[in-house]
C-alpha positions as CSV (number, residue, x, y, z in Angstrom):
1,M,0.0,0.0,0.0
2,T,1.5,3.3,-1.1
3,M,1.9,5.9,1.6
4,E,3.2,8.7,-0.5
5,K,2.8,12.1,1.0
6,K,0.3,14.2,-0.8
7,V,-0.2,17.9,-0.5
8,I,-3.6,19.0,0.6
9,K,-4.4,22.5,-0.5
10,A,-6.7,24.2,2.0
11,E,-7.8,26.8,-0.4
12,T,-9.3,24.1,-2.7
13,T,-11.7,23.0,0.1
14,S,-15.1,24.8,-0.2
15,F,-17.0,25.1,3.1
16,R,-20.7,24.9,2.8
17,C,-21.3,27.6,5.4
18,K,-19.2,30.6,6.3
19,E,-20.2,30.9,10.0
20,I,-18.7,28.5,12.5
21,P,-21.7,26.1,13.2
22,L,-20.6,24.8,16.6
23,T,-18.3,25.9,19.3
24,R,-15.7,23.5,20.7
25,R,-17.8,23.0,23.8
26,E,-20.9,22.2,21.7
27,L,-19.0,19.8,19.5
28,K,-17.4,18.0,22.5
29,N,-20.9,17.8,24.2
30,L,-22.0,15.6,21.2
31,L,-19.8,12.9,22.6
32,N,-22.3,12.5,25.5
33,Y,-24.6,10.8,23.0
34,H,-22.6,7.7,22.0
35,I,-21.3,9.1,18.8
36,P,-19.4,6.5,16.7
37,C,-16.0,7.3,15.3
38,L,-16.0,8.8,11.8
39,C,-13.3,6.4,10.7
40,C,-13.6,3.0,12.6
41,G,-17.2,3.4,13.7
42,M,-16.5,2.5,17.3
43,E,-18.2,4.3,20.2
44,M,-16.0,7.0,21.7
45,L,-15.2,7.9,25.4
46,H,-15.9,11.4,26.4
47,P,-12.6,13.2,27.0
48,D,-13.9,14.7,30.3
49,T,-14.5,11.2,31.5
50,Y,-10.9,10.2,30.7
51,T,-9.7,13.4,32.5
52,E,-11.6,12.4,35.6
53,I,-10.0,8.9,35.5
54,L,-6.6,10.5,35.2
55,D,-7.2,12.7,38.3
56,N,-8.5,10.1,40.8
57,K,-5.7,7.6,40.7
58,R,-7.9,4.5,40.7
59,F,-5.6,2.3,38.6
60,T,-2.6,1.9,40.8
61,G,-3.7,-1.1,42.9
62,K,-4.1,-4.8,42.6
63,A,-5.2,-6.1,39.2
64,A,-8.5,-7.6,40.6
65,D,-9.5,-4.1,41.9
66,V,-8.5,-2.3,38.7
67,I,-10.4,-4.8,36.5
68,K,-13.6,-3.8,38.4
69,E,-12.9,-0.1,37.6
70,L,-12.3,-0.9,33.9
71,E,-15.2,-3.2,33.3
72,P,-17.7,-0.3,32.5
73,F,-15.4,0.7,29.6
74,E,-14.9,-2.7,28.1
75,K,-17.5,-2.2,25.4
76,I,-15.7,0.8,24.0
77,M,-12.2,-0.7,24.0
78,H,-10.6,-1.3,20.7
79,P,-10.0,-5.0,19.6
80,V,-6.4,-5.4,20.8
81,E,-7.0,-3.6,24.1
82,R,-10.1,-5.6,24.7
83,Q,-8.2,-8.9,24.1
84,V,-5.5,-7.7,26.6
85,F,-8.1,-6.7,29.1
86,N,-9.8,-10.1,29.0
87,M,-6.4,-11.8,29.3
88,L,-5.6,-9.6,32.4
89,K,-9.1,-10.3,33.8
90,S,-8.6,-14.0,33.5
91,M,-5.1,-13.8,35.1
92,S,-6.4,-11.6,37.9
93,E,-8.7,-14.4,39.1
94,K,-5.7,-16.7,39.6
95,Y,-3.3,-14.0,40.8
96,P,-5.6,-11.4,42.6
97,D,-2.7,-9.8,44.5
98,K,-0.6,-8.9,41.5
99,D,-0.8,-5.6,39.6
100,F,-1.1,-5.2,35.8
101,Q,2.6,-4.8,35.2
102,Q,3.4,-8.0,37.1
103,L,0.8,-9.9,35.1
104,L,2.1,-8.6,31.8
105,V,5.7,-9.5,32.8
106,M,4.5,-13.1,33.3
107,K,3.2,-13.1,29.7
108,K,6.1,-11.2,28.2
109,E,8.4,-14.0,27.2
110,V,5.8,-16.0,25.1
111,H,4.5,-12.8,23.4
112,E,8.0,-11.5,22.8
113,L,8.8,-14.7,20.9
114,A,5.7,-14.2,18.8
115,L,6.6,-10.6,18.1
116,V,10.1,-11.5,17.1
117,K,8.8,-14.0,14.6
118,I,6.7,-11.4,12.9
119,Q,9.4,-8.8,13.0
120,S,12.2,-11.0,11.6
121,S,9.9,-12.1,8.8
122,I,9.3,-8.5,7.8
123,F,13.1,-7.7,8.0
124,N,13.8,-10.7,5.7
125,K,11.3,-9.3,3.1
126,I,13.0,-5.9,3.3
127,S,16.4,-7.5,2.9
128,F,15.3,-9.1,-0.4
129,Y,15.5,-5.6,-2.0
130,R,19.3,-5.5,-1.5
131,R,19.6,-7.5,-4.7
132,I,18.1,-4.7,-6.8
133,L,19.3,-1.6,-4.9
134,P,22.4,0.5,-5.6
135,K,25.5,-0.9,-3.8
136,K,25.8,1.9,-1.3
137,T,22.1,1.7,-0.4
138,A,22.2,-2.1,-0.2
139,R,25.1,-1.9,2.2
140,Q,23.3,0.6,4.4
141,L,20.2,-1.5,4.4
142,R,22.2,-4.6,5.3
143,K,23.9,-2.8,8.2
144,L,20.6,-1.6,9.6
145,I,18.9,-5.0,9.3
146,I,21.9,-6.7,11.1
147,K,21.9,-4.2,13.9
148,T,18.1,-4.4,14.3
149,N,18.2,-8.2,14.3
150,D,20.8,-8.0,17.1
151,I,18.3,-5.9,19.1
152,I,15.2,-8.1,18.7
153,F,17.1,-11.4,19.3
154,D,18.8,-10.1,22.4
155,P,16.6,-10.9,25.5
156,E,17.9,-7.9,27.3
157,P,19.0,-5.3,24.7
158,H,20.6,-2.0,25.7
159,K,17.7,-0.2,24.0
160,P,14.4,-1.8,23.0
161,F,13.5,-1.9,19.3
162,S,11.6,1.2,18.1
163,R,9.3,0.8,15.1
164,R,9.2,4.5,14.6
165,I,13.0,4.9,14.6
166,F,13.4,1.9,12.3
167,I,11.0,3.3,9.7
168,H,12.7,6.7,10.0
169,K,16.1,5.1,9.2
170,I,14.6,3.2,6.3
171,K,13.3,6.4,4.9
172,N,16.7,8.0,5.1
173,I,18.4,5.0,3.5
174,I,16.1,4.8,0.5
175,S,15.6,8.6,0.1
176,N,17.9,8.8,-3.0
177,I,16.3,5.8,-4.8
178,E,15.0,7.0,-8.2
179,N,12.6,4.1,-8.6
180,K,9.5,5.3,-6.7
181,R,7.7,1.9,-6.9
182,I,10.6,0.1,-5.1
183,K,10.8,2.9,-2.6
184,D,7.1,2.6,-1.9
185,E,7.2,-1.2,-1.6
186,I,10.0,-1.1,1.0
187,L,8.2,1.5,3.1
188,T,4.9,-0.5,2.8
189,I,6.6,-3.6,4.1
190,A,8.3,-1.7,6.9
191,R,5.0,-0.2,8.0
192,R,3.6,-3.7,8.5
193,L,5.8,-4.0,11.6
194,P,3.4,-4.6,14.5
195,R,2.3,-1.7,16.7
196,S,0.9,-2.1,20.2
197,S,-2.5,-1.0,18.8
198,D,-2.4,-3.7,16.1
199,E,-1.1,-6.9,17.8
200,V,-1.6,-8.2,21.3
201,C,2.1,-9.5,21.4
202,A,3.3,-5.9,20.7
203,F,1.0,-4.4,23.3
204,V,2.3,-6.9,26.0
205,V,6.0,-6.4,25.2
206,K,5.7,-2.6,25.0
207,N,3.6,-2.2,28.1
208,A,5.3,-4.8,30.4
209,R,7.9,-2.2,31.3
210,K,5.3,0.5,32.2
211,R,3.7,1.3,35.5
212,P,0.4,-0.5,36.3
213,E,-1.7,2.6,36.1
214,V,-0.2,3.5,32.7
215,I,-1.1,0.0,31.4
216,A,-4.7,0.5,32.6
217,L,-5.0,3.9,30.9
218,N,-3.5,2.5,27.7
219,L,-6.4,0.1,27.5
220,I,-9.0,2.9,27.1
221,H,-6.9,5.8,25.7
222,P,-7.4,4.8,22.0
223,S,-11.2,5.2,22.5
224,V,-11.1,8.8,23.7
225,G,-13.0,11.1,21.4
226,T,-11.0,13.8,19.7
227,F,-11.4,16.6,17.2
228,E,-9.9,15.5,13.9
229,H,-8.7,18.3,11.6
230,L,-10.1,17.3,8.2
231,T,-7.6,19.5,6.5
232,P,-4.4,19.1,8.7
233,K,-3.1,22.1,10.6
234,C,0.2,21.7,8.7
235,F,-1.7,22.5,5.5
236,K,-3.3,25.5,7.1
237,G,-6.5,23.7,8.1
238,Q,-8.9,25.8,10.2
239,N,-9.0,25.3,14.0
240,N,-12.8,25.3,14.4
241,S,-15.8,23.1,13.7
242,L,-15.8,24.1,10.0
243,N,-12.8,21.8,9.8
244,F,-13.5,19.4,12.8
245,A,-14.8,15.8,12.8
246,L,-15.2,13.5,15.7
247,E,-12.8,10.6,15.7
248,C,-11.3,8.3,18.3
249,C,-7.8,9.0,19.5
250,Y,-6.5,5.9,17.7
251,C,-7.8,6.9,14.2
252,N,-6.8,10.5,14.7
253,N,-3.2,9.6,15.6
254,S,-3.0,7.0,12.9
255,R,-3.9,9.3,10.1
256,H,-1.1,11.8,10.8
257,H,-1.2,14.4,8.0
258,F,-2.1,12.0,5.2
259,P,-5.2,12.7,2.9
260,I,-8.5,11.3,3.8
261,S,-8.4,9.2,0.6
262,M,-5.3,7.5,2.0
263,Q,-7.0,7.0,5.4
264,I,-9.8,5.1,3.5
265,E,-7.2,2.8,2.0
266,E,-6.2,1.8,5.5
267,N,-9.8,1.7,6.7
268,P,-12.0,0.5,3.8
269,Y,-15.2,0.8,5.9
270,M,-14.7,4.5,6.6
271,P,-17.3,5.7,4.1
272,E,-20.0,3.5,5.7
273,N,-18.9,4.5,9.2
274,A,-19.0,8.2,8.2
275,Q,-22.6,7.7,7.1
276,V,-23.4,6.1,10.4
277,Q,-22.0,9.0,12.3
278,I,-23.8,11.5,10.1
279,D,-27.1,9.6,10.6
280,K,-26.5,9.9,14.4
281,L,-25.8,13.6,14.1
282,I,-29.0,14.1,12.1
283,S,-31.0,12.4,14.8
284,L,-29.4,14.8,17.3
285,C,-30.3,17.7,15.0
286,K,-34.0,16.7,15.2
287,K,-33.7,16.9,19.0
288,D,-32.0,20.4,18.8
289,L,-28.8,18.9,20.2
290,C,-26.8,19.5,17.0
291,K,-26.9,22.1,14.2
292,K,-28.0,21.4,10.7
293,E,-25.2,23.6,9.3
294,Y,-22.6,21.5,11.0
295,V,-23.9,18.3,9.4
296,E,-24.2,19.9,5.9
297,N,-20.7,21.3,6.1
298,L,-19.2,18.1,7.4
299,A,-20.8,16.0,4.6
300,S,-19.7,18.5,1.9
301,T,-16.1,18.7,3.2
302,L,-15.7,14.9,3.6
303,N,-16.9,14.5,0.0
304,S,-14.5,17.1,-1.3
305,L,-11.4,16.0,0.7
306,S,-12.0,12.3,-0.1
307,D,-12.2,12.9,-3.8
308,G,-15.8,11.7,-3.7
309,L,-15.1,8.4,-1.9
310,I,-17.3,9.5,1.0
311,D,-20.7,10.4,-0.5
312,I,-23.0,11.2,2.4
313,D,-26.7,10.9,2.2
314,V,-28.2,13.8,4.2
315,T,-31.8,13.6,2.9
316,N,-33.1,12.7,6.4
317,L,-31.8,16.0,7.6
318,Y,-34.7,17.8,5.7
319,K,-37.5,15.4,6.5
């Protein structure tokens, strides 16, 4: 999958209304009504609820007690986080006096082996390209792969493997390759390296070295509702509801500054999920809890920025 950076020109985006339809407070209040994420379609956690959790220090104790605190949020957890939560829930029944970190440490070895298998397979696929790369680039790539393999196969490395740093180094190595197709293929393979949000084994390995309360918060943080800038700020996107959509923290962070059309490549059901969110917003409009102008502008902007891939039906807004 190509992840080429595309320039989004803010001036080409036509907003249906000129006045700001909702204040930040009004937009955030919509999260009180079980709004699904624009991208993944999952229900989002109100950010004020998450702030309250941060403030009251409920997640520092024994796993059995923390499980009880987390159970009300299980239904809004993302798939990997829910799997980890259920694993911890099962373990806490057998080891009620241990905390979350101690439980993850017990599971770390088996999950680390599973993670290394996935990582080494991906490194081997990247290494294949050394046969067709310029000699200097091939040597640099070989050196990076050898060094990285030394890290992941070392039970106690000086510094743990960082997916982000590895991809950054890959980008630097292949930056001068003229063949764009090969460059894109290498980056696509590198981006398949597991993240803690994608694979249970990566979550366990990454979080086993963190404090128990941080592990607990990481189970629900991806579900927190956020304001997604439809046109990213780095492309001069407006910082108000003319340019805001409601997305979970995970989808918002995953998009970075890439175009919405590329976000759809990663999330094929996004157009359908966007329609579900719009339908929910329309139902709130009929109860005077949302403004028609916001829905009209959101539908129009999504269609424009997605090159027509998101074609929202708003006919119910006028019935």
